[in-house]
N, C-alpha and C positions, 0 to 999 in steps of 0.2 A: 354698571347697566349692561355691558355688554355682555356679563357673565349669566344673566337672567335672562337674556333674549332666546336663546335654546330651551329654557325650560318654560318661559312663557309661552314659544310656539308649540311646543309640545302640549301644553294645558291644553291650549286651543284647540289643535287639531283632534285631540281625545273628545273636548268639549263637542265638536263639531260631529264626529263620529256617533256619539252617545245620540246627539239630537236627531241624527238620520234614523240610528235604529229604534229609538223609540216611536218617531214618527210612524216607521213602516210596521211596527208592531200594533200601531192604533188603527190602521185602513184594514177595511174588511176582506179577508181573504178568499181565493177563490174555493169554489164548492165543487166537488167532484162526486158527491152523491148526497142525496135529500133522505132523511130518515121521517118513519111515522107518516108514510103515506099508505096505510092499510087497505084504503077503499080502492086504491091501484087506480086511480083515476088520473087525466094529464093534468099535471101543474101547471101553474102560472110562472112562469121562468123569470129569474131575477137576472135579465142580461146583462152580459158584461161581468159578471161574476161567478159564471159557471165553465168548468173545465172539462173539455170531452176527453172521457179516460181511456179513447182510442189514440187519439192523434194529439192529444193534449193542448188544442187548440180552444180560445175563450168562444162560447157561443155568443154570439152578438146579434141574432135576431131571430125571429120565430121561424122565418121562411128557411125552408130544408129541415129544420131540426126536426128529432125523434127524440122520444122518451123510450125507456123499459122501466116499468114498474113492476118490482117482484111481491111475493105474498107476504114476506118478511118486512116489508112496510119500507124498502129501498128504492129508491128511483135515480137512474142514472139519465143523463141529459146528454145528447150529441149533436152536434152540428151539421151534421150528413148522415143523411140513412146508410149510406155506404159504411160510415165507422160503426153504427150499432151492429150491423151484419157483421163485420169481422170480428168486433169485440163478442158479439155473443156464440161465434163459431165453437171458441173452445171452454165456455162456461157451462156448468151445470146445475140447473136450478131444480130444487123438488118439487115444485110445481109450474107449470106453464106460467112465465111472466107476460104482463099485457105490454104491448108494443102500441106507441102511438105515434104519429105523425101528422106534421102541421100540413095542412092543404094548402094549396098554391090558389084552387079557384075559388072553394067556400071560407078561405081564412079560419078556420078553426082545426081543432085537433079530433083525430077520428082513429078509430081502430088502423092499424098500419097492414094487418093482413086484409082489409076490408078495402084499402086504398087500390088505387091504379097510379103507375109509374111512367112519366115520361122518361126516355133516356139519355136527353140531350143537353139537359140544361146546366148552367152553370153555377155549379154547388161549391159550398166552401172548399171543400176536398177532392173536387176534381169528378166525383164518381158518376156525376150527371144526372140522377135520379132524381126526379121532382114528383110530391104525390098529389094525387087529384083525387076529390070526392067522387066525382062524376066521371063516367067510363066514356071513353072514346076509341075509335078504332085503331090510334096510332098508339095506343098505352097498353101497359104490361099490367099481369098482376104480381100479386107479392111474391111469389114463389119463385117467377122467374126472375125479377129482379135481383134476389138473396142468390140466386145460383148465379148469376151475370156477376155479380161482386166477388161471390166467393171464388169463381174462375178467372177472374181479372178480364172480363169482357165487358168494361165500361170505359168511360172518358180517361180512366188515368192511362188506359193502354193506348198508345199514339196510332198503332194499325186499326183499333176499333175505333176510335176517334174520327180518324180519316173515313172509315167506311159508313158511319153514323151520319158524320157530317155532308158525307158526297163529296168530298175533297180529294 
């Protein structure tokens, strides 16, 4: 009986490993890009199953999320507009992609280039830009927001954060 114990233990451990392997294989995998969105319209997101291609974080809510829809039909989803800006910076698209952001005021997807941005929000990747459909004197436009992200002049920079928050 003592001679069978190591064999039995080995078989049991292998069975447990196989069960874990097969159960993980059946789980829904993370999505980094949607395909077949040839209309380039914003997609209804399958939250908790999307992975931001820039920071690899899971997209958990629509707030602060952004989408980039290419003419090829591919759509990438980001948890923070700052991630979209950084990711797109070194990409070349044959045709101009459509950019979408979820707005904090109207709670819907709008063209990112027509949105207005606050600079001090608590966003998933700390860039700090929340999108708004309706203008306000404190808000900046898309191009200003994009330039600030690319220059590192956002809430990720401790010096800028202190200046923006007045501390």
